[in-house]
TORDREN-353903 format. One record per residue: residue in three letters; x, y, z of N, C-alpha, C in turn. Coordinates in nm, 3 decimals. Example, Ala and Ser with C-alpha at 12.3 -4.5 7.8 and 13.67 -1.06 7.14 Angstrom:
BEGIN
ala|1.319|-0.569|0.780|1.230|-0.450|0.780|1.320|-0.330|0.780
ser|1.285|-0.225|0.708|1.367|-0.106|0.714|1.290|0.003|0.787
This chain:
BEGIN
met|-3.988|5.323|-3.249|-3.847|5.291|-3.251|-3.786|5.338|-3.117
phe|-3.704|5.252|-3.055|-3.637|5.286|-2.931|-3.528|5.390|-2.957
pro|-3.500|5.477|-2.860|-3.398|5.581|-2.881|-3.262|5.525|-2.922
thr|-3.219|5.415|-2.863|-3.088|5.360|-2.898|-3.086|5.311|-3.043
lys|-3.197|5.255|-3.090|-3.205|5.211|-3.230|-3.202|5.330|-3.324
lys|-3.269|5.439|-3.286|-3.269|5.559|-3.370|-3.128|5.617|-3.379
val|-3.057|5.621|-3.266|-2.920|5.672|-3.266|-2.831|5.582|-3.352
gln|-2.848|5.451|-3.342|-2.770|5.357|-3.424|-2.794|5.382|-3.572
ser|-2.915|5.424|-3.608|-2.946|5.449|-3.750|-2.877|5.576|-3.802
leu|-2.823|5.658|-3.711|-2.756|5.783|-3.751|-2.605|5.768|-3.768
ile|-2.553|5.647|-3.750|-2.409|5.625|-3.763|-2.365|5.663|-3.905
asn|-2.250|5.730|-3.913|-2.189|5.783|-4.036|-2.263|5.905|-4.090
gln|-2.348|5.966|-4.010|-2.416|6.089|-4.049|-2.371|6.203|-3.958
lys|-2.384|6.324|-4.006|-2.349|6.442|-3.927|-2.463|6.473|-3.831
ile|-2.429|6.494|-3.703|-2.530|6.524|-3.601|-2.486|6.644|-3.518
arg|-2.583|6.703|-3.450|-2.557|6.811|-3.354|-2.604|6.760|-3.218
val|-2.519|6.774|-3.116|-2.548|6.723|-2.982|-2.540|6.838|-2.882
glu|-2.645|6.852|-2.800|-2.642|6.949|-2.692|-2.618|6.876|-2.561
met|-2.521|6.924|-2.484|-2.482|6.860|-2.360|-2.546|6.931|-2.241
lys|-2.553|6.862|-2.125|-2.605|6.923|-2.003|-2.529|7.050|-1.971
gly|-2.597|7.142|-1.908|-2.535|7.269|-1.872|-2.563|7.378|-1.973
gly|-2.607|7.340|-2.093|-2.644|7.437|-2.195|-2.529|7.513|-2.257
gln|-2.406|7.484|-2.216|-2.293|7.559|-2.268|-2.226|7.488|-2.384
his|-2.244|7.358|-2.397|-2.171|7.281|-2.497|-2.265|7.226|-2.604
ile|-2.244|7.273|-2.726|-2.313|7.218|-2.843|-2.203|7.174|-2.939
leu|-2.212|7.050|-2.982|-2.109|6.991|-3.068|-2.172|6.943|-3.197
glu|-2.098|6.956|-3.308|-2.138|6.900|-3.437|-2.027|6.807|-3.482
gly|-2.065|6.690|-3.530|-1.967|6.597|-3.582|-2.032|6.479|-3.648
ile|-1.950|6.389|-3.698|-1.998|6.268|-3.763|-2.003|6.156|-3.659
leu|-2.120|6.097|-3.644|-2.137|5.989|-3.546|-2.066|5.864|-3.597
asp|-1.962|5.824|-3.524|-1.882|5.707|-3.562|-1.938|5.580|-3.499
ser|-1.978|5.589|-3.371|-2.036|5.473|-3.304|-2.115|5.516|-3.182
ser|-2.199|5.424|-3.133|-2.282|5.447|-3.016|-2.309|5.312|-2.950
asp|-2.331|5.313|-2.818|-2.361|5.187|-2.749|-2.499|5.194|-2.684
glu|-2.534|5.090|-2.606|-2.667|5.082|-2.545|-2.690|5.188|-2.439
tyr|-2.586|5.253|-2.388|-2.599|5.361|-2.290|-2.598|5.498|-2.358
met|-2.597|5.499|-2.491|-2.593|5.618|-2.575|-2.463|5.697|-2.557
asn|-2.358|5.629|-2.513|-2.225|5.688|-2.521|-2.193|5.696|-2.670
met|-2.128|5.804|-2.712|-2.105|5.824|-2.855|-1.962|5.862|-2.885
his|-1.917|5.823|-3.002|-1.788|5.866|-3.055|-1.817|5.950|-3.178
leu|-1.774|6.078|-3.174|-1.790|6.169|-3.287|-1.654|6.198|-3.348
thr|-1.649|6.208|-3.480|-1.526|6.249|-3.548|-1.553|6.381|-3.620
asn|-1.445|6.450|-3.658|-1.456|6.582|-3.723|-1.546|6.675|-3.643
thr|-1.529|6.675|-3.512|-1.617|6.748|-3.421|-1.578|6.895|-3.411
ile|-1.681|6.979|-3.409|-1.664|7.123|-3.394|-1.753|7.168|-3.279
glu|-1.700|7.253|-3.190|-1.781|7.310|-3.082|-1.847|7.438|-3.133
ile|-1.975|7.454|-3.101|-2.052|7.571|-3.142|-2.070|7.660|-3.019
ile|-2.026|7.784|-3.029|-2.042|7.880|-2.920|-2.115|8.002|-2.974
ala|-2.226|8.036|-2.908|-2.310|8.151|-2.949|-2.351|8.142|-3.096
gly|-2.379|8.021|-3.144|-2.427|8.002|-3.280|-2.320|7.998|-3.386
asp|-2.194|8.021|-3.349|-2.085|8.021|-3.446|-1.994|7.901|-3.425
lys|-1.946|7.844|-3.536|-1.851|7.735|-3.526|-1.721|7.792|-3.471
ser|-1.678|7.737|-3.359|-1.571|7.800|-3.285|-1.441|7.721|-3.283
ile|-1.445|7.602|-3.225|-1.323|7.526|-3.200|-1.335|7.389|-3.266
ser|-1.232|7.349|-3.339|-1.226|7.216|-3.397|-1.168|7.121|-3.292
leu|-1.245|7.017|-3.257|-1.204|6.924|-3.152|-1.155|6.790|-3.205
gly|-1.186|6.759|-3.330|-1.145|6.631|-3.387|-1.230|6.516|-3.336
ser|-1.165|6.415|-3.276|-1.233|6.296|-3.225|-1.275|6.319|-3.080
val|-1.405|6.294|-3.050|-1.460|6.319|-2.917|-1.545|6.201|-2.873
ile|-1.533|6.164|-2.746|-1.620|6.061|-2.688|-1.713|6.130|-2.589
leu|-1.844|6.107|-2.605|-1.945|6.169|-2.520|-2.010|6.065|-2.432
arg|-2.027|6.097|-2.305|-2.095|6.007|-2.212|-2.246|6.027|-2.227
gly|-2.316|5.918|-2.244|-2.459|5.923|-2.275|-2.544|5.997|-2.174
asn|-2.511|5.988|-2.043|-2.597|6.053|-1.943|-2.576|6.205|-1.938
asn|-2.484|6.260|-2.017|-2.464|6.404|-2.024|-2.526|6.466|-2.149
ile|-2.591|6.384|-2.231|-2.650|6.431|-2.357|-2.796|6.467|-2.335
ile|-2.834|6.586|-2.385|-2.974|6.629|-2.374|-3.048|6.609|-2.505
ile|-2.989|6.657|-2.616|-3.056|6.654|-2.746|-2.959|6.605|-2.853
ile|-3.010|6.520|-2.942|-2.935|6.476|-3.059|-3.017|6.512|-3.182
asn|-2.959|6.591|-3.272|-3.028|6.631|-3.395|-2.947|6.589|-3.516
pro|-3.007|6.513|-3.608|-2.937|6.486|-3.735|-2.932|6.615|-3.816
ile|-2.822|6.635|-3.887|-2.807|6.753|-3.972|-2.830|6.710|-4.115
asp|-2.918|6.782|-4.183|-2.950|6.751|-4.322|-2.832|6.786|-4.410
asn|-2.769|6.686|-4.470|-2.651|6.707|-4.553|-2.683|6.775|-4.685
thr|-2.811|6.787|-4.720|-2.846|6.855|-4.845|-2.827|7.006|-4.833
asp|-2.818|7.056|-4.707|-2.796|7.200|-4.686|-2.651|7.237|-4.710
ile|-2.561|7.139|-4.713|-2.420|7.165|-4.733|-2.396|7.179|-4.883
lys|-2.347|7.293|-4.924|-2.324|7.319|-5.066|-2.178|7.304|-5.098
ala|-2.150|7.243|-5.210|-2.010|7.226|-5.253|-1.955|7.359|-5.299
lys|-1.830|7.386|-5.262|-1.765|7.508|-5.305|-1.714|7.490|-5.447
pro|-1.733|7.590|-5.533|-1.683|7.578|-5.669|-1.530|7.576|-5.670
val|-1.474|7.502|-5.763|-1.327|7.490|-5.772|-1.271|7.594|-5.864
């Protein structure tokens, strides 16, 4: 499977993206992606030193600045009791 096809298969799923420079790790829901692997993430959170730090909301990422894309297993997310 080509990388762009794999990224397209992750649309509407939560992913973690590491950007060039090693300082920026983002988690969010992949809303869309194009053939250059530019991405639009929603409900995005920046991760600093392993902790969820800043809520960024809607973010557009340029494909040539992306190093790693990891899908996040949604089964690890537990519902809070009401």
